[in-house]
N, CA and C atoms as an extended XYZ file, in Angstrom:
552
Properties=species:S:1:pos:R:3:atomname:S:1:resname:S:1:resid:I:1 pbc="F F F"
N       -66.442       -6.594       67.491 N   MET     1
C       -66.995       -5.957       68.558 CA  MET     1
C       -68.317       -6.642       69.003 C   MET     1
N       -68.528       -6.840       70.382 N   GLN     2
C       -69.598       -7.621       70.856 CA  GLN     2
C       -71.038       -6.987       70.584 C   GLN     2
N       -71.131       -5.922       70.748 N   ILE     3
C       -72.309       -5.041       70.460 CA  ILE     3
C       -72.084       -4.130       69.256 C   ILE     3
N       -72.879       -4.005       68.106 N   PRO     4
C       -72.842       -3.274       66.733 CA  PRO     4
C       -72.452       -1.874       67.324 C   PRO     4
N       -71.503       -1.333       66.385 N   ILE     5
C       -70.934       -0.076       66.473 CA  ILE     5
C       -72.262        0.830       66.372 C   ILE     5
N       -72.534        2.096       67.152 N   GLN     6
C       -73.451        3.012       67.172 CA  GLN     6
C       -73.034        4.237       66.658 C   GLN     6
N       -73.485        4.479       65.463 N   ILE     7
C       -72.955        6.020       64.889 CA  ILE     7
C       -74.067        7.017       65.003 C   ILE     7
N       -73.663        8.162       65.686 N   THR     8
C       -74.834        9.120       65.554 CA  THR     8
C       -74.436       10.598       64.842 C   THR     8
N       -75.017       11.087       64.067 N   LEU     9
C       -74.676       12.331       63.359 CA  LEU     9
C       -75.620       13.293       63.694 C   LEU     9
N       -75.184       14.319       64.421 N   ARG    10
C       -76.131       15.354       64.795 CA  ARG    10
C       -75.773       16.893       64.059 C   ARG    10
N       -76.996       17.244       63.616 N   ASN    11
C       -76.613       18.494       62.771 CA  ASN    11
C       -76.044       18.465       61.586 C   ASN    11
N       -76.037       17.093       61.094 N   ILE    12
C       -74.810       16.864       59.940 CA  ILE    12
C       -76.025       16.072       58.723 C   ILE    12
N       -75.885       16.394       57.636 N   PRO    13
C       -76.929       15.612       56.526 CA  PRO    13
C       -76.242       14.068       56.808 C   PRO    13
N       -77.064       13.078       56.505 N   ASP    14
C       -76.482       11.665       56.354 CA  ASP    14
C       -75.606       11.510       55.396 C   ASP    14
N       -74.459       11.084       55.730 N   SER    15
C       -73.117       10.756       54.862 CA  SER    15
C       -72.486        9.636       54.885 C   SER    15
N       -72.828        8.833       53.728 N   ILE    16
C       -72.215        7.475       53.395 CA  ILE    16
C       -70.659        7.608       53.775 C   ILE    16
N       -70.077        8.345       52.998 N   PRO    17
C       -68.393        8.481       53.169 CA  PRO    17
C       -67.988        8.701       54.639 C   PRO    17
N       -68.685        9.408       55.498 N   ILE    18
C       -68.345        9.720       56.728 CA  ILE    18
C       -68.537        8.437       57.594 C   ILE    18
N       -69.714        7.781       57.200 N   LYS    19
C       -70.006        6.794       57.968 CA  LYS    19
C       -69.033        5.567       57.759 C   LYS    19
N       -68.679        5.504       56.466 N   LYS    20
C       -67.710        4.382       56.118 CA  LYS    20
C       -66.164        4.794       56.787 C   LYS    20
N       -65.788        5.868       56.958 N   LEU    21
C       -64.706        6.328       57.415 CA  LEU    21
C       -64.771        5.882       58.955 C   LEU    21
N       -65.752        5.957       59.639 N   ILE    22
C       -65.950        5.738       61.017 CA  ILE    22
C       -66.098        4.330       61.562 C   ILE    22
N       -66.796        3.468       60.363 N   MET    23
C       -66.829        2.294       60.444 CA  MET    23
C       -65.446        1.406       60.247 C   MET    23
N       -64.488        2.080       59.307 N   ASP    24
C       -63.306        1.446       58.848 CA  ASP    24
C       -62.213        1.697       60.182 C   ASP    24
N       -62.277        2.934       60.691 N   GLU    25
C       -61.743        3.234       62.050 CA  GLU    25
C       -61.813        2.241       63.099 C   GLU    25
N       -63.200        2.025       63.460 N   ALA    26
C       -63.789        1.279       64.415 CA  ALA    26
C       -63.393       -0.033       63.954 C   ALA    26
N       -63.391       -0.813       63.112 N   GLU    27
C       -62.973       -2.069       62.812 CA  GLU    27
C       -61.537       -2.176       62.838 C   GLU    27
N       -60.627       -1.164       62.449 N   ASP    28
C       -59.143       -1.202       62.740 CA  ASP    28
C       -59.164       -1.220       64.314 C   ASP    28
N       -59.755       -0.539       65.059 N   LEU    29
C       -59.680       -1.012       66.644 CA  LEU    29
C       -59.925       -2.084       67.057 C   LEU    29
N       -60.976       -2.852       66.446 N   ASP    30
C       -61.381       -4.109       66.773 CA  ASP    30
C       -60.344       -5.063       66.568 C   ASP    30
N       -59.707       -4.707       65.300 N   ARG    31
C       -58.587       -5.680       64.873 CA  ARG    31
C       -57.333       -5.782       65.798 C   ARG    31
N       -57.209       -4.421       66.309 N   PHE    32
C       -56.039       -4.083       67.198 CA  PHE    32
C       -56.387       -5.063       68.669 C   PHE    32
N       -57.428       -4.640       69.005 N   PHE    33
C       -57.859       -5.270       70.377 CA  PHE    33
C       -59.563       -5.770       70.263 C   PHE    33
N       -59.421       -7.144       69.934 N   PRO    34
C       -60.743       -7.998       69.521 CA  PRO    34
C       -61.488       -7.980       70.768 C   PRO    34
N       -61.197       -7.626       72.280 N   GLY    35
C       -62.088       -7.788       73.364 CA  GLY    35
C       -62.929       -6.373       73.551 C   GLY    35
N       -63.298       -5.607       72.534 N   ILE    36
C       -63.854       -4.564       72.628 CA  ILE    36
C       -65.452       -4.941       72.802 C   ILE    36
N       -65.940       -4.209       73.887 N   MET    37
C       -67.379       -4.700       73.818 CA  MET    37
C       -68.511       -3.889       73.310 C   MET    37
N       -68.160       -2.637       73.137 N   GLY    38
C       -68.858       -1.594       72.633 CA  GLY    38
C       -68.346       -0.434       72.399 C   GLY    38
N       -68.937        0.220       70.981 N   CYS    39
C       -68.317        1.553       70.589 CA  CYS    39
C       -69.417        2.305       69.944 C   CYS    39
N       -69.517        3.613       70.490 N   ARG    40
C       -70.423        4.776       70.235 CA  ARG    40
C       -69.821        5.793       69.831 C   ARG    40
N       -70.139        6.227       68.727 N   ILE    41
C       -69.378        7.748       68.153 CA  ILE    41
C       -70.629        8.687       67.985 C   ILE    41
N       -70.255        9.993       68.316 N   VAL    42
C       -71.231       10.842       67.940 CA  VAL    42
C       -70.289       12.031       67.270 C   VAL    42
N       -70.867       12.546       66.040 N   LEU    43
C       -70.117       13.460       65.298 CA  LEU    43
C       -71.201       14.625       65.273 C   LEU    43
N       -71.027       15.654       65.937 N   ASP    44
C       -71.904       16.871       65.985 CA  ASP    44
C       -71.238       18.142       65.273 C   ASP    44
N       -72.059       18.965       64.776 N   ASN    45
C       -71.888       20.177       64.237 CA  ASN    45
C       -72.700       21.260       64.864 C   ASN    45
N       -72.462       21.468       66.252 N   PRO    46
C       -73.327       22.462       66.958 CA  PRO    46
C       -73.544       23.554       66.447 C   PRO    46
N       -72.451       24.227       65.655 N   HIS    47
C       -72.744       25.701       65.238 CA  HIS    47
C       -72.743       25.795       63.711 C   HIS    47
N       -73.471       24.925       63.257 N   ARG    48
C       -73.573       24.864       61.789 CA  ARG    48
C       -74.285       26.416       61.351 C   ARG    48
N       -74.668       27.119       61.675 N   HIS    49
C       -75.074       28.366       61.200 CA  HIS    49
C       -74.221       29.308       61.687 C   HIS    49
N       -73.012       29.151       62.374 N   SER    50
C       -71.954       30.119       62.773 CA  SER    50
C       -71.286       30.840       61.679 C   SER    50
N       -71.042       32.052       61.940 N   HIS    51
C       -70.227       32.634       60.901 CA  HIS    51
C       -68.611       32.390       60.957 C   HIS    51
N       -68.250       31.598       61.704 N   HIS    52
C       -66.841       31.142       61.866 CA  HIS    52
C       -66.712       29.877       61.309 C   HIS    52
N       -67.577       29.350       60.328 N   GLY    53
C       -67.331       28.076       59.772 CA  GLY    53
C       -67.738       26.805       60.503 C   GLY    53
N       -67.976       25.680       59.909 N   GLN    54
C       -68.398       24.481       60.606 CA  GLN    54
C       -67.219       23.906       61.347 C   GLN    54
N       -67.478       23.840       62.687 N   LEU    55
C       -66.324       22.973       63.576 CA  LEU    55
C       -66.918       21.796       64.079 C   LEU    55
N       -66.496       20.539       64.085 N   PHE    56
C       -67.233       19.486       64.467 CA  PHE    56
C       -66.728       18.971       65.765 C   PHE    56
N       -67.713       18.424       66.460 N   HIS    57
C       -67.279       17.890       67.772 CA  HIS    57
C       -67.403       16.446       67.585 C   HIS    57
N       -66.424       15.591       67.931 N   VAL    58
C       -66.432       14.282       67.989 CA  VAL    58
C       -66.290       13.675       69.368 C   VAL    58
N       -67.208       12.539       69.784 N   THR    59
C       -67.109       11.868       70.977 CA  THR    59
C       -66.890       10.405       70.680 C   THR    59
N       -65.932        9.684       71.328 N   ILE    60
C       -66.046        8.232       71.200 CA  ILE    60
C       -66.088        7.566       72.471 C   ILE    60
N       -66.906        6.605       72.667 N   ASP    61
C       -67.153        5.918       74.117 CA  ASP    61
C       -66.901        4.557       73.674 C   ASP    61
N       -65.896        3.943       74.214 N   LEU    62
C       -65.333        2.540       73.984 CA  LEU    62
C       -65.394        1.690       75.182 C   LEU    62
N       -66.093        0.803       75.205 N   THR    63
C       -66.229       -0.148       76.361 CA  THR    63
C       -65.571       -1.197       76.125 C   THR    63
N       -64.365       -1.615       76.974 N   VAL    64
C       -63.724       -2.803       76.981 CA  VAL    64
C       -63.761       -3.346       78.279 C   VAL    64
N       -63.352       -4.490       78.503 N   PRO    65
C       -63.363       -5.119       79.766 CA  PRO    65
C       -62.613       -4.625       81.180 C   PRO    65
N       -63.324       -3.968       81.917 N   GLY    66
C       -62.915       -3.612       83.145 CA  GLY    66
C       -62.678       -1.623       83.018 C   GLY    66
N       -63.176       -1.427       81.781 N   LYS    67
C       -62.933        0.094       81.663 CA  LYS    67
C       -63.744        0.641       80.448 C   LYS    67
N       -64.050        2.097       80.750 N   GLU    68
C       -64.780        2.529       79.621 CA  GLU    68
C       -63.695        3.929       79.416 C   GLU    68
N       -63.347        4.027       77.926 N   LEU    69
C       -62.511        4.947       77.398 CA  LEU    69
C       -63.351        6.068       76.767 C   LEU    69
N       -63.068        7.215       76.970 N   VAL    70
C       -63.991        8.150       76.276 CA  VAL    70
C       -62.993        9.154       75.797 C   VAL    70
N       -63.316        9.675       74.467 N   VAL    71
C       -62.655       10.787       74.090 CA  VAL    71
C       -63.644       12.070       73.558 C   VAL    71
N       -63.429       12.860       74.009 N   ARG    72
C       -64.078       14.152       73.563 CA  ARG    72
C       -63.058       15.409       72.633 C   ARG    72
N       -63.695       15.388       71.388 N   ARG    73
C       -62.531       16.295       70.957 CA  ARG    73
C       -63.722       17.562       70.543 C   ARG    73
N       -63.161       18.729       70.819 N   CYS    74
C       -64.019       19.765       70.715 CA  CYS    74
C       -63.006       21.102       69.854 C   CYS    74
N       -63.840       21.671       68.978 N   PRO    75
C       -63.262       22.402       68.113 CA  PRO    75
C       -62.573       23.735       68.757 C   PRO    75
N       -63.093       24.131       70.010 N   ASP    76
C       -62.075       25.109       70.615 CA  ASP    76
C       -60.708       24.847       71.060 C   ASP    76
N       -60.370       23.470       71.006 N   GLU    77
C       -59.268       23.003       71.407 CA  GLU    77
C       -58.494       22.651       70.107 C   GLU    77
N       -58.995       22.490       68.880 N   HIS    78
C       -58.547       21.829       67.770 CA  HIS    78
C       -59.180       22.663       66.576 C   HIS    78
N       -58.586       23.683       66.271 N   LYS    79
C       -59.021       24.428       64.945 CA  LYS    79
C       -59.032       23.653       63.802 C   LYS    79
N       -58.513       22.583       63.388 N   SER    80
C       -58.520       21.606       62.552 CA  SER    80
C       -59.723       20.942       62.158 C   SER    80
N       -60.680       21.027       63.246 N   HIS    81
C       -61.791       20.355       63.253 CA  HIS    81
C       -62.851       20.818       62.255 C   HIS    81
N       -62.324       21.905       61.408 N   ALA    82
C       -63.245       22.297       60.396 CA  ALA    82
C       -63.438       21.365       59.397 C   ALA    82
N       -62.858       20.062       59.386 N   ASP    83
C       -62.815       19.160       58.419 CA  ASP    83
C       -63.242       17.908       59.130 C   ASP    83
N       -64.477       17.302       58.984 N   ALA    84
C       -64.943       16.326       59.652 CA  ALA    84
C       -64.347       14.969       59.520 C   ALA    84
N       -63.685       14.769       58.640 N   TYR    85
C       -62.553       13.897       58.265 CA  TYR    85
C       -61.330       13.773       59.201 C   TYR    85
N       -60.858       14.970       59.330 N   LEU    86
C       -59.457       15.233       60.057 CA  LEU    86
C       -60.251       14.924       61.515 C   LEU    86
N       -61.342       15.651       61.984 N   ALA    87
C       -61.722       15.463       63.388 CA  ALA    87
C       -62.100       14.087       63.832 C   ALA    87
N       -62.429       13.283       62.819 N   ILE    88
C       -62.697       11.878       63.248 CA  ILE    88
C       -61.341       11.034       63.306 C   ILE    88
N       -60.653       11.249       62.254 N   ARG    89
C       -59.283       10.512       62.381 CA  ARG    89
C       -58.603       11.216       63.627 C   ARG    89
N       -58.607       12.302       64.196 N   ASP    90
C       -57.862       12.758       65.209 CA  ASP    90
C       -58.427       11.954       66.573 C   ASP    90
N       -59.831       12.183       66.704 N   ALA    91
C       -60.405       11.190       67.638 CA  ALA    91
C       -60.147        9.944       67.896 C   ALA    91
N       -59.966        9.139       66.698 N   PHE    92
C       -59.571        7.512       66.686 CA  PHE    92
C       -58.195        7.519       67.160 C   PHE    92
N       -57.269        8.201       66.724 N   ARG    93
C       -55.907        8.284       66.995 CA  ARG    93
C       -55.802        8.272       68.702 C   ARG    93
N       -56.641        9.388       69.086 N   GLU    94
C       -56.371        9.414       70.601 CA  GLU    94
C       -57.097        8.273       71.282 C   GLU    94
N       -58.182        7.592       71.043 N   ILE    95
C       -58.705        6.536       71.790 CA  ILE    95
C       -57.947        5.326       71.336 C   ILE    95
N       -57.088        5.197       70.314 N   ARG    96
C       -56.074        4.339       70.192 CA  ARG    96
C       -54.935        4.279       71.302 C   ARG    96
N       -54.591        5.592       71.431 N   ARG    97
C       -53.675        5.631       72.338 CA  ARG    97
C       -53.951        5.040       73.912 C   ARG    97
N       -55.176        5.762       74.109 N   GLN    98
C       -55.806        5.293       75.194 CA  GLN    98
C       -56.032        3.641       75.565 C   GLN    98
N       -56.201        3.168       74.356 N   LEU    99
C       -56.523        1.575       74.288 CA  LEU    99
C       -55.089        0.985       74.399 C   LEU    99
N       -54.131        1.535       73.915 N   GLN   100
C       -52.740        1.141       74.096 CA  GLN   100
C       -52.222        1.089       75.450 C   GLN   100
N       -52.626        2.327       76.276 N   ASP   101
C       -52.222        2.448       77.436 CA  ASP   101
C       -52.932        1.514       78.516 C   ASP   101
N       -54.131        1.145       78.113 N   HIS   102
C       -54.938        0.191       78.980 CA  HIS   102
C       -54.578       -1.190       78.776 C   HIS   102
N       -53.910       -1.483       77.637 N   LEU   103
C       -53.475       -2.944       77.354 CA  LEU   103
C       -52.312       -3.059       78.123 C   LEU   103
N       -51.309       -1.954       78.190 N   ARG   104
C       -50.133       -2.121       78.782 CA  ARG   104
C       -50.361       -2.280       80.433 C   ARG   104
N       -51.399       -1.641       80.955 N   LEU   105
C       -51.670       -1.812       82.200 CA  LEU   105
C       -52.104       -3.040       82.573 C   LEU   105
N       -52.934       -3.776       81.706 N   ARG   106
C       -53.683       -5.065       81.947 CA  ARG   106
C       -52.391       -6.078       81.775 C   ARG   106
N       -51.388       -5.783       80.888 N   ARG   107
C       -50.233       -6.931       80.829 CA  ARG   107
C       -49.321       -6.658       81.698 C   ARG   107
N       -49.293       -5.403       82.498 N   GLY   108
C       -48.339       -5.357       83.471 CA  GLY   108
C       -47.032       -4.775       82.786 C   GLY   108
N       -47.183       -4.037       81.581 N   PHE   109
C       -45.807       -3.467       81.084 CA  PHE   109
C       -45.658       -2.166       81.338 C   PHE   109
N       -45.977       -1.565       82.362 N   THR   110
C       -46.064       -0.231       82.924 CA  THR   110
C       -44.379        0.101       83.116 C   THR   110
N       -44.123        1.225       83.085 N   LYS   111
C       -42.534        1.558       83.531 CA  LYS   111
C       -42.822        1.431       85.156 C   LYS   111
N       -41.547        1.000       85.497 N   GLN   112
C       -41.408        0.913       87.337 CA  GLN   112
C       -40.484        1.991       87.441 C   GLN   112
N       -40.918        3.042       88.094 N   HIS   113
C       -40.063        4.136       88.723 CA  HIS   113
C       -39.257        3.895       90.039 C   HIS   113
N       -38.174        3.455       89.819 N   VAL   114
C       -37.232        2.932       90.574 CA  VAL   114
C       -36.563        4.530       91.235 C   VAL   114
N       -36.707        4.514       92.621 N   SER   115
C       -36.205        5.659       93.424 CA  SER   115
C       -34.835        5.322       93.603 C   SER   115
N       -33.958        6.293       93.484 N   PRO   116
C       -32.442        6.119       93.873 CA  PRO   116
C       -32.185        5.723       95.398 C   PRO   116
N       -30.995        4.984       95.392 N   PRO   117
C       -30.777        4.315       96.791 CA  PRO   117
C       -30.305        5.280       97.842 C   PRO   117
N       -30.578        5.357       98.882 N   HIS   118
C       -30.335        6.208      100.044 CA  HIS   118
C       -29.074        5.812      100.749 C   HIS   118
N       -28.410        6.675      101.328 N   ALA   119
C       -27.202        6.415      102.055 CA  ALA   119
C       -26.924        7.411      103.122 C   ALA   119
N       -25.881        7.307      104.168 N   HIS   120
C       -25.747        8.445      104.896 CA  HIS   120
C       -24.074        8.987      104.712 C   HIS   120
N       -24.003       10.235      105.063 N   VAL   121
C       -22.775       10.565      104.863 CA  VAL   121
C       -21.750        9.951      105.987 C   VAL   121
N       -20.957        9.371      105.798 N   ARG   122
C       -19.991        8.747      106.744 CA  ARG   122
C       -18.884        9.861      107.167 C   ARG   122
N       -18.368       10.386      106.094 N   VAL   123
C       -17.177       11.259      106.665 CA  VAL   123
C       -17.305       12.432      105.393 C   VAL   123
N       -16.756       13.728      105.714 N   ILE   124
C       -16.810       14.791      104.758 CA  ILE   124
C       -15.692       15.769      104.878 C   ILE   124
N       -15.019       15.759      103.775 N   PHE   125
C       -13.708       16.782      104.026 CA  PHE   125
C       -14.018       17.987      103.424 C   PHE   125
N       -14.651       19.019      104.004 N   PRO   126
C       -14.947       20.223      103.439 CA  PRO   126
C       -13.753       21.083      102.686 C   PRO   126
N       -12.725       21.121      103.333 N   HIS   127
C       -11.642       21.834      102.718 CA  HIS   127
C       -11.084       21.227      101.129 C   HIS   127
N       -11.204       19.908      101.282 N   GLN   128
C       -10.547       18.979      100.127 CA  GLN   128
C       -11.737       19.000       99.075 C   GLN   128
N       -12.981       19.183       99.563 N   GLY   129
C       -14.025       19.069       98.530 CA  GLY   129
C       -14.537       17.725       98.144 C   GLY   129
N       -14.469       16.834       99.130 N   TYR   130
C       -14.789       15.391       98.935 CA  TYR   130
C       -15.356       14.686      100.213 C   TYR   130
N       -15.924       13.719       99.856 N   GLY   131
C       -16.572       12.840      101.236 CA  GLY   131
C       -16.766       11.496      100.856 C   GLY   131
N       -17.168       10.934      101.694 N   PHE   132
C       -17.542        9.171      101.586 CA  PHE   132
C       -18.923        8.799      102.036 C   PHE   132
N       -19.927        8.291      101.359 N   LEU   133
C       -21.202        7.731      101.644 CA  LEU   133
C       -21.064        6.294      102.276 C   LEU   133
N       -21.969        6.048      103.389 N   GLU   134
C       -22.003        4.747      103.802 CA  GLU   134
C       -23.448        4.014      103.153 C   GLU   134
N       -23.518        3.142      102.291 N   THR   135
C       -24.871        2.588      101.850 CA  THR   135
C       -25.663        1.648      102.595 C   THR   135
N       -26.883        1.235      102.539 N   LYS   136
C       -27.429        0.729      103.421 CA  LYS   136
C       -26.802       -0.949      103.433 C   LYS   136
N       -26.125       -1.273      102.635 N   ASP   137
C       -25.565       -2.686      102.419 CA  ASP   137
C       -24.004       -2.484      103.057 C   ASP   137
N       -23.766       -1.373      103.464 N   GLY   138
C       -22.524       -1.176      104.238 CA  GLY   138
C       -21.205       -0.682      103.320 C   GLY   138
N       -21.644       -0.669      101.851 N   ARG   139
C       -20.423       -0.072      101.168 CA  ARG   139
C       -20.123        1.397      101.446 C   ARG   139
N       -18.859        1.503      101.028 N   GLU   140
C       -18.393        2.857      101.139 CA  GLU   140
C       -18.111        3.496       99.709 C   GLU   140
N       -18.769        4.749       99.331 N   LEU   141
C       -18.743        5.293       97.959 CA  LEU   141
C       -18.266        6.948       98.157 C   LEU   141
N       -17.152        6.863       97.421 N   TYR   142
C       -16.671        8.438       97.185 CA  TYR   142
C       -17.587        9.271       96.479 C   TYR   142
N       -17.504       10.589       96.790 N   PHE   143
C       -18.379       11.720       96.176 CA  PHE   143
C       -17.568       13.010       96.243 C   PHE   143
N       -17.300       13.639       95.279 N   HIS   144
C       -16.911       15.011       95.071 CA  HIS   144
C       -17.853       15.927       95.175 C   HIS   144
N       -17.616       17.153       95.706 N   LYS   145
C       -18.447       18.356       95.985 CA  LYS   145
C       -19.156       18.762       94.781 C   LYS   145
N       -18.526       18.383       93.529 N   ASN   146
C       -19.335       18.800       92.127 CA  ASN   146
C       -20.469       17.852       92.060 C   ASN   146
N       -20.615       16.889       92.688 N   SER   147
C       -21.692       15.800       92.631 CA  SER   147
C       -22.870       16.038       93.400 C   SER   147
N       -22.616       17.123       94.178 N   VAL   148
C       -23.784       17.269       95.171 CA  VAL   148
C       -24.667       18.460       94.464 C   VAL   148
N       -25.832       18.096       94.271 N   LEU   149
C       -26.884       18.971       93.781 CA  LEU   149
C       -27.134       20.414       94.442 C   LEU   149
N       -27.697       21.317       93.935 N   HIS   150
C       -28.028       22.581       94.630 CA  HIS   150
C       -26.904       23.203       95.345 C   HIS   150
N       -25.758       23.082       94.924 N   ASN   151
C       -24.540       23.677       95.634 CA  ASN   151
C       -24.816       23.526       97.310 C   ASN   151
N       -25.081       22.186       97.551 N   ALA   152
C       -25.279       22.079       99.028 CA  ALA   152
C       -24.170       21.250       99.584 C   ALA   152
N       -23.152       21.201       99.017 N   PHE   153
C       -21.790       20.387       99.609 CA  PHE   153
C       -21.548       21.022      101.007 C   PHE   153
N       -21.422       22.320      101.103 N   ASN   154
C       -20.953       22.986      102.227 CA  ASN   154
C       -22.134       22.700      103.491 C   ASN   154
N       -23.092       22.436      103.268 N   ARG   155
C       -24.281       22.249      104.171 CA  ARG   155
C       -24.399       20.771      104.604 C   ARG   155
N       -23.715       19.817      103.940 N   LEU   156
C       -23.849       18.493      104.339 CA  LEU   156
C       -22.729       18.232      105.479 C   LEU   156
N       -23.293       17.266      106.511 N   LYS   157
C       -22.523       17.015      107.507 CA  LYS   157
C       -22.439       15.305      107.627 C   LYS   157
N       -21.582       14.906      108.384 N   ALA   158
C       -21.487       13.294      109.031 CA  ALA   158
C       -22.904       12.973      109.363 C   ALA   158
N       -23.494       11.881      108.967 N   GLY   159
C       -24.688       11.351      109.419 CA  GLY   159
C       -25.836       11.811      108.669 C   GLY   159
N       -25.847       12.796      107.881 N   ASP   160
C       -27.099       13.213      106.944 CA  ASP   160
C       -27.441       12.231      105.932 C   ASP   160
N       -28.594       12.026      105.916 N   GLU   161
C       -29.246       11.125      104.817 CA  GLU   161
C       -29.215       11.566      103.275 C   GLU   161
N       -28.772       11.084      102.343 N   VAL   162
C       -28.899       11.588      101.074 CA  VAL   162
C       -29.396       10.303      100.019 C   VAL   162
N       -29.775       10.776       98.972 N   LYS   163
C       -30.137       10.099       97.807 CA  LYS   163
C       -29.078       10.330       96.867 C   LYS   163
N       -28.753        9.176       96.009 N   PHE   164
C       -27.637        9.126       94.990 CA  PHE   164
C       -27.678        8.276       93.833 C   PHE   164
N       -26.937        8.332       92.789 N   HIS   165
C       -26.788        7.512       91.837 CA  HIS   165
C       -25.520        7.157       91.694 C   HIS   165
N       -25.138        5.955       91.471 N   GLU   166
C       -23.858        5.112       91.581 CA  GLU   166
C       -23.241        5.084       90.088 C   GLU   166
N       -22.085        5.523       89.944 N   THR   167
C       -21.441        5.352       88.750 CA  THR   167
C       -20.031        4.570       88.988 C   THR   167
N       -19.377        4.535       88.009 N   THR   168
C       -17.848        3.910       88.234 CA  THR   168
C       -17.139        5.037       87.646 C   THR   168
N       -16.076        5.226       88.663 N   GLY   169
C       -14.985        6.372       88.368 CA  GLY   169
C       -13.739        5.466       88.159 C   GLY   169
N       -12.618        6.420       88.122 N   ASP   170
C       -11.280        5.883       87.816 CA  ASP   170
C       -10.697        4.988       88.774 C   ASP   170
N       -11.321        5.072       90.020 N   GLU   171
C       -10.637        3.987       91.169 CA  GLU   171
C       -11.982        3.219       91.530 C   GLU   171
N       -13.107        2.941       90.857 N   GLY   172
C       -13.966        2.375       91.352 CA  GLY   172
C       -15.565        2.821       91.516 C   GLY   172
N       -16.345        2.209       92.196 N   PRO   173
C       -17.610        3.003       92.111 CA  PRO   173
C       -17.565        4.411       93.077 C   PRO   173
N       -18.355        5.053       92.563 N   GLN   174
C       -18.547        6.436       93.260 CA  GLN   174
C       -19.963        7.085       93.288 C   GLN   174
N       -20.462        7.893       94.053 N   ALA   175
C       -21.568        8.415       93.991 CA  ALA   175
C       -21.859        9.736       93.268 C   ALA   175
N       -22.930       10.051       92.256 N   SER   176
C       -23.009       10.972       91.668 CA  SER   176
C       -24.313       11.549       91.991 C   SER   176
N       -24.751       12.826       91.330 N   THR   177
C       -25.899       13.412       91.830 CA  THR   177
C       -26.247       13.169       93.265 C   THR   177
N       -25.476       13.595       94.192 N   VAL   178
C       -25.870       13.211       95.325 CA  VAL   178
C       -26.912       14.398       95.791 C   VAL   178
N       -28.035       13.997       96.882 N   GLU   179
C       -28.773       15.164       96.880 CA  GLU   179
C       -29.349       14.768       98.376 C   GLU   179
N       -29.156       16.035       99.179 N   GLY   180
C       -29.481       15.622      100.704 CA  GLY   180
C       -31.127       15.774      100.995 C   GLY   180
N       -31.499       14.835      102.015 N   LEU   181
C       -32.962       14.561      102.141 CA  LEU   181
C       -33.245       15.563      103.463 C   LEU   181
N       -34.283       15.509      103.777 N   GLY   182
C       -34.932       16.111      104.914 CA  GLY   182
C       -34.575       17.600      104.782 C   GLY   182
N       -33.818       18.119      105.884 N   ARG   183
C       -33.695       19.466      106.070 CA  ARG   183
C       -33.019       20.293      104.793 C   ARG   183
N       -32.497       19.409      103.880 N   HIS   184
C       -31.802       20.212      102.663 CA  HIS   184
C       -32.767       20.342      101.752 C   HIS   184
């Protein structure tokens, strides 16, 4: 790390084993992503005189190029935080997930959500229970009434725009999961 790790223990006696665990976890993050610019960790026990036992708050503030990642783990959300060691490990696990997500975005490895293709209903045969779509590239695809979502087959008319998924049937390409757009 470019800036030394800052560890703050609030309402907790100075503990070498806790500080060692925090240092080990932070060094593991640094090996995973050497570009970390700074890391601040606060372990707090605000309710040390509570009748419900000690519940630890953990805050990790990690500075990386272009972003600041923060994790706040509060005992109200996580009853296992009666153990300081569990609370620390849990918080570091969460900050590692955030760091992985940040790295994926920087590297461009995010999922691309491709919307299904659109077509127009070319012809429909309501009594026979099938029809044909015309795709944007001029191809014709068969579809069956069971492929139309929301039981909307009877509401489809020639010229309606739909989105669909293409599959291969017994006699070639066909449309499945057909869904009307607009007024449907």
